[in-house]
C-alpha positions, -999 to 999 in steps of 0.1 A, spaced: 82 -95 -26 47 -89 -39 28 -59 -20 -10 -58 -19 -29 -30 -14 -68 -30 -7 -86 0 -17 -116 9 5 -143 34 11 -180 39 15 -200 33 -19 -200 66 -41 -165 76 -28 -145 71 -60 -127 39 -50 -131 23 -85 -120 55 -104 -93 58 -84 -81 20 -91 -86 31 -128 -59 58 -122 -35 35 -110 -39 -2 -122 -31 -16 -155 -64 -33 -155 -95 -9 -157 -129 -17 -139 -163 -4 -146 -175 27 -129 -212 33 -121 -232 64 -119 -251 48 -88 -244 50 -51 -250 12 -47 -228 -8 -70 -203 -36 -75 -206 -69 -60 -169 -84 -64 -136 -69 -58 -118 -57 -88 -80 -70 -91 -51 -53 -109 -14 -45 -109 4 -14 -109 37 -5 -123 57 13 -96 72 47 -115 107 49 -110 131 73 -128 162 56 -116 154 25 -135 153 43 -167 182 63 -161 201 32 -155 190 16 -189 204 48 -207 236 37 -196 232 -3 -199 208 -3 -232 192 -36 -221 168 -57 -242 141 -49 -218 132 -26 -187 110 -43 -159 95 -22 -130 86 -36 -98 47 -37 -92 21 -34 -65 -12 -55 -65 -44 -34 -61 -76 -48 -47 -106 -25 -54 -128 -37 -25 -168 -30 -34 -180 -1 -14 -189 -4 24 -221 10 39 -232 16 74 -243 -18 90 -226 -37 64 -204 -59 84 -234 -75 97 -249 -83 65 -245 -111 41 -237 -84 14 -205 -75 29 -187 -108 26 -159 -90 6 -148 -77 37 -126 -108 40 -110 -95 10 -93 -71 31 -76 -98 54 -52 -107 26 -38 -73 16 -6 -54 34 -21 -19 36 -52 0 29 -60 28 8 -91 46 23 -108 67 -3 -127 95 13 -154 115 -5 -144 152 -8 -167 163 -37 -202 174 -43 -221 156 -71 -257 160 -76 -259 132 -98 -245 109 -72 -264 113 -39 -245 104 -9 -254 74 11 -259 94 42 -276 123 23 -246 148 27 -209 148 23 -190 147 55 -156 134 50 -152 131 88 -180 110 95 -175 88 66 -140 76 80 -159 70 111 -183 49 95 -159 27 78 -137 24 108 -166 11 126 -175 -14 100 -139 -28 102 -139 -27 141 -172 -45 146 -158 -74 122 -125 -76 142 -143 -75 176 -162 -106 164 -129 -123 156 -114 -112 191 -143 -124 208 -141 -160 188 -104 -162 197 -111 -153 235 -135 -187 238 -107 -207 221 -83 -191 246 -105 -197 276 -108 -236 267 -67 -236 262 -62 -221 298 -88 -248 313 -64 -275 293 -33 -261 313 -17 -240 285 5 -218 308 6 -191 280 -30 -188 278 -35 -165 306 -13 -139 292 -30 -145 257 -63 -137 276 -52 -106 293 -40 -93 259 -71 -100 243 -91 -86 266 -74 -53 262 -78 -54 226 -116 -60 233 -120 -30 254 -101 -10 226 -124 -20 198 -154 -14 222 -142 21 226 -144 26 190 -106 23 183 -89 7 157 -69 -26 165 -37 -5 150 -37 18 179 -42 -7 208 -16 -4 236 -1 -37 230 37 -44 227 57 -61 198 59 -91 220 24 -95 227 11 -91 191 19 -128 186 -16 -132 203 -33 -111 174 -14 -121 144 -35 -151 134 -63 -130 133 -53 -107 105 -75 -78 119 -89 -54 94 -85 -23 114 -49 -33 121 -38 -30 89 -16 1 79 -37 28 65 -34 59 42 -61 83 33 -69 96 -3 -93 126 -3 -110 120 -37 -119 158 -49 -131 176 -79 -111 188 -106 -112 224 -92 -98 211 -61 -70 192 -73 -42 215 -64 -54 231 -31 -81 209 -17 -114 222 -4 -133 227 27 -140 190 30 -102 181 30 -91 206 54 -117 194 79 -105 156 73 -68 164 75 -74 180 108 -97 152 120 -67 128 115 -38 150 125 -30 127 155 -29 93 136 4 100 118 -12 90 87 -6 101 50 -34 120 35 -33 126 -3 -57 148 -23 -62 134 -57 -91 143 -83 -96 107 -91 -117 114 -121 -98 138 -136 -66 117 -134 -85 86 -145 -93 104 -178 -56 116 -183 -45 81 -176 -64 71 -206 -43 92 -232 -19 73 -253 9 99 -252 29 107 -222 37 143 -236 -3 146 -237 -7 133 -200 19 155 -187 4 187 -208 -29 181 -191 -14 178 -157 3 209 -162 -29 225 -172 -44 214 -136 -15 229 -119 -1 194 -113 35 185 -114 31 146 -114 4 122 -115 -12 112 -82 -2 77 -87 33 88 -82 24 102 -47 4 73 -37 33 48 -43 59 68 -24 33 71 5 25 32 3 64 28 4 68 49 33 41 33 50 52 -1 47 90 6 53 98 -6 17 126 4 -7 138 -9 -39 171 -21 -55 181 -30 -90 196 -57 -111 213 -45 -144 227 -66 -174 224 -66 -212 192 -89 -210 171 -68 -184 172 -40 -161 148 -47 -132 135 -31 -100 127 -51 -71 110 -44 -36 122 -53 -3 118 -44 34 142 -17 46 167 -34 66 171 -66 44 204 -82 42 218 -89 8 209 -129 10 173 -117 19 174 -94 -11 186 -122 -33 158 -145 -19 133 -119 -35 148 -125 -68 148 -165 -63 149 -189 -35 181 -205 -49 199 -170 -46 195 -168 -12 202 -202 -2 234 -204 -23 245 -168 -16 282 -163 -17 284 -125 -21 271 -95 -37 286 -72 -59 271 -36 -51 274 -3 -68 255 27 -53 231 42 -78 247 78 -74 280 64 -82 270 46 -111 253 75 -125 282 96 -120 310 75 -133 288 60 -162 298 25 -161 305 -5 -142 342 -7 -154 348 29 -141 330 18 -106 357 -9 -103 383 16 -113 375 40 -89 368 17 -58 329 20 -62 322 -16 -66 322 -31 -34 320 -67 -26 299 -75 4 291 -104 25 260 -119 42 257 -90 69 253 -63 41 223 -43 46 211 -34 11 204 2 5 179 20 -14 188 21 -50 216 -3 -48 225 -21 -81 235 -57 -71 252 -87 -87 245 -118 -68 270 -147 -70 257 -179 -57 263 -216 -58 235 -244 -49 
């Protein structure tokens, strides 16, 4: 299942630099506060050491990582939601999660939109722009629901009550994701694809000297969102973008070590994204291909099979399952069979993280 993340933030926060760290495509960055008029699209391979470890045993023709689609949304600005120039806000509607980049570095060559670096204020500016856009959507739907109520729609009264709660919440400068609306009542807001309802993680973009321990800006920012239950990552995007350009994996790791980092920020970002969206991976392995697939936690074996191809879900018979740890310990599929570690599972089996599946099907 393709996962799509949108990278948002004020102009000059370093969004595109972060995009260049993590995407297979590279976008042009500008040494100007106002830049970029269209979204950049890219694909990021999800690093997973387990995939390579399986291939060391299988020795297949190719290894295929699972991917995340990345959309680098042009920089936002105060009042931008009310202008024609920020039509790209609509690009946010089509993503699964938001990566909100916060400027936590000083750079005299890149003046801040608001005249000073203030991470807490910057988050509030972007949140407000999304909330204003969402408020427009809610008010339009209230108008439609009122017409439905007059036409005798019995469910419209309940829907209007929910929408008015949501409207009041947004008018109180709160994001839709925190509105006091039950799971059942969310059906009244799902079709609006509200911007501030998207799950969000924050990336504090710092200078090289703050890559390992952060700085005063990051400390204040983390304190400001402590009640949000949101992941906050500290990443020196410019430095990591330069490291990502190196051809040799050995050189990249050496430069990271010199900066006091154990792994690229992209690895931490992927883990945070998977946790945010309740995702996990399973694997298929054979002589032609070893491949990782992304699914929601709690998916059954037929649903996981459907991620590979709809025919596999439609004609699902059973799944032959090996646990990753068992496969690595025993060293082969044959050994797993001999030790009773290759299990035959039916339609109700819940796929676990790292499961190696072989799907039997008939259509």
